[in-house]
C-alpha positions in Angstrom: 0.0 0.0 0.0 1.5 3.3 -1.1 1.6 6.5 1.1 -1.4 8.1 -0.7 -3.6 5.1 -0.2 -2.6 4.7 3.5 -3.4 8.4 4.2 -6.8 8.0 2.6 -7.5 4.9 4.7 -6.6 6.9 7.9 -8.8 9.9 7.1 -12.0 8.5 8.7 -10.1 7.7 11.9 -8.7 11.3 12.1 -12.2 12.7 11.5 -13.5 10.6 14.4 -10.8 12.0 16.7 -11.7 15.6 15.6 -15.4 15.0 16.2 -14.8 13.6 19.7 -12.6 16.7 20.5 -15.3 19.1 19.3 -18.0 17.3 21.4 -15.8 17.4 24.5 -15.3 21.1 24.0 -19.0 21.6 23.6 -19.7 19.8 26.9 -17.2 22.0 28.7 -18.6 25.2 27.3 -22.4 24.6 27.5 -23.2 21.6 29.7 -21.0 22.5 32.7 -22.4 26.0 33.2 -25.9 24.7 33.0 -25.3 22.1 35.6 -23.7 24.7 37.9 -26.7 27.0 37.6 -29.2 24.3 38.5 -29.2 24.9 42.3 -32.4 25.8 44.1 -33.1 29.4 45.1 -35.5 31.5 47.1 -38.5 32.5 45.1 -40.8 34.1 47.8 -41.3 34.7 51.5 -44.1 35.7 53.9 -43.6 38.5 55.0 -42.2 39.4 51.6 -38.8 41.2 51.2 -39.0 45.0 51.6 -42.7 44.8 52.7 -44.3 46.5 55.7 -46.4 44.7 58.3 -48.4 46.1 61.2 -46.8 43.8 63.8 -44.4 40.9 63.9 -46.1 37.8 62.5 -46.3 34.5 64.4 -44.1 32.7 61.9 -41.9 33.4 58.9 -42.2 31.2 55.7 -39.6 30.9 52.9 -40.4 29.2 49.6 -37.7 27.8 47.3 -37.7 26.7 43.6 -37.2 23.0 44.5 -37.3 20.5 47.3 -34.7 20.9 50.0 -32.8 18.5 52.2 -34.7 17.8 55.4 -31.7 16.5 57.5 -31.4 17.9 61.0 -29.5 21.2 60.9 -29.7 21.5 57.1 -31.7 24.8 57.5 -30.5 27.7 59.7 -32.2 31.1 60.2 -31.4 34.3 62.0 -34.3 36.8 62.5 -33.4 40.0 64.5 -35.0 43.3 65.2 -33.4 46.7 64.7 -31.5 46.4 68.0 -30.1 43.0 67.0 -32.3 41.0 69.3 -33.2 37.5 68.2 -36.9 36.9 67.4 -36.6 33.1 66.9 -38.9 30.7 68.7 -37.4 27.2 68.3 -35.8 25.5 65.3 -37.1 25.9 61.7 -39.2 23.2 60.0 -38.5 22.0 56.4 -41.1 20.4 54.3 -40.6 19.9 50.6 -39.6 23.3 49.2 -40.9 25.3 52.2 -39.1 26.4 55.4 -41.2 27.6 58.4 -39.7 29.5 61.4 -41.8 30.4 64.4 -41.2 33.9 65.8 -41.7 35.4 69.2 -41.6 38.9 70.8 -42.3 42.3 69.4 -40.4 44.3 66.9 -40.7 47.9 65.6 -38.6 48.9 62.7 -36.5 46.8 60.4 -36.5 43.0 60.8 -33.5 41.3 59.2 -33.7 37.7 58.0 -30.6 35.6 57.3 -31.1 32.1 55.9 -29.0 29.1 54.9 -30.5 25.8 53.5 -29.3 22.7 51.7 -30.4 22.6 48.1 -31.9 19.3 46.7 -28.5 18.5 45.1 -26.8 18.9 48.5 -25.3 22.3 47.6 -25.7 24.8 50.5 -27.3 28.2 49.5 -27.8 31.3 51.6 -29.1 34.8 51.5 -30.8 37.6 53.4 -33.6 40.1 53.2 -35.5 42.5 55.4 -39.0 43.8 56.1 -40.5 46.5 58.4 -42.8 46.1 61.4 -44.6 49.4 62.3 -45.8 48.2 65.7 -49.3 48.9 67.1 -50.2 52.4 68.4 -50.0 52.9 72.2 -53.4 53.3 74.1 -52.2 56.6 75.7 -51.6 58.2 72.3 -54.9 57.1 71.0 -56.8 58.5 74.0 -55.0 61.8 73.8 -55.7 62.2 70.1 -59.5 61.5 70.7 -59.7 64.0 73.6 -58.3 66.9 71.6 -60.9 66.5 68.8 -64.1 68.6 68.7 -67.4 66.7 69.1 -68.4 67.6 65.5 -65.1 66.6 63.8 -64.4 63.0 62.9 -61.4 61.5 64.6 -58.3 61.6 62.4 -56.9 58.1 61.9 -53.3 57.7 63.1 -50.6 57.2 60.5 -50.0 53.6 61.7 -53.6 52.6 61.2 -53.6 53.4 57.5 -50.5 51.3 56.8 -51.7 48.1 55.0 -51.0 44.8 56.6 -48.8 43.7 53.7 -47.4 46.2 51.2 -48.3 45.3 47.6 -44.7 44.4 46.8 -43.9 41.3 44.8 -41.6 38.6 46.0 -38.0 39.1 45.0 -37.3 37.9 41.6 -35.1 34.8 41.6 -31.5 35.6 40.5 -29.6 33.5 38.1 -32.5 31.8 36.3 -31.3 29.2 33.8 -31.8 30.8 30.4 -32.9 28.6 27.5 -30.3 30.4 25.2 -27.4 28.1 26.2 -29.5 25.0 25.3 -30.5 26.5 21.9 -26.9 27.4 21.1 -25.8 23.9 22.2 -28.3 22.1 20.0 -27.3 24.3 17.0 -23.6 23.7 17.6 -24.2 19.9 17.9 -26.1 19.9 14.6 -23.3 21.8 12.9 -20.7 19.4 14.2 -22.7 16.4 13.1 -23.2 17.9 9.6 -19.4 18.7 9.2 -18.4 15.2 10.3 -20.9 13.6 8.0 -19.7 15.6 5.0 -16.0 14.9 5.7 -16.6 11.2 6.2 -18.6 11.0 3.0 -16.0 12.8 1.0 -13.2 10.5 2.4 -15.2 7.4 1.4 -15.8 8.7 -2.1 -12.1 9.5 -2.6 -11.2 6.1 -1.3 -13.7 4.3 -3.7 -12.4 6.3 -6.7 -8.8 5.5 -5.8 -9.6 1.8 -5.6 -11.6 1.8 -8.9 -8.7 3.3 -10.9 -6.8 0.5 -13.0 -3.3 -0.1 -12.1 -0.7 0.6 -14.9 1.0 -2.6 -16.1 4.8 -2.6 -16.0 6.6 -2.1 -19.4 8.3 -5.4 -20.5 12.0 -5.2 -20.9 14.2 -7.0 -23.5 11.4 -7.9 -25.9 10.6 -6.3 -29.3 13.7 -4.1 -29.2 14.1 -1.8 -32.1 17.6 -0.8 -31.3 19.4 -0.1 -34.6 22.6 -1.7 -33.1 20.9 -5.1 -33.1 19.9 -5.1 -36.7 
């Protein structure tokens, strides 16, 4: 087998190596980032982040995008008032994708929530947010305000009484949502690679078949039918 024929025979093997290298690069570029971004995340809470409530609720509820690990100690919360006093009442409870934490005491002002849970894939995730508790008006202030009003005038509602129980703020938008764009780009890249490999393999096969079909030149016989003038 000459050098040309041997190179043609090795062409499909080289194409296979190139295709495997391209697929490996594709996996590193597209699949790895998608797997890394698949962790669960906080999608809502009650009270909601940056909302205003009239008084500290009896419990705090956190809702995540997927089921969480329910092992003991897998969920940790810190809930403190503006002075840094803890408002926790016992340990948190985890059920499916929801964490519930009982609260105790009173709070006026900013309430800070720090949370840490174990995602369904075992990866720990954490974050924090805050909401505001206005606190109920004191009886003395209410009596004083009603005593100073005239009999014909309607009592003016206090500022705290007009604050809605829950501000119409939406839950914080989850950060880092997996975009479908990497999947689309990955599928397109895979189709392009498959088309290129198919064309190269088909071309190599056609060249090899044409080379095999060409007739081999017969060697020129020596010493027969010589027309050398010296032999005449």
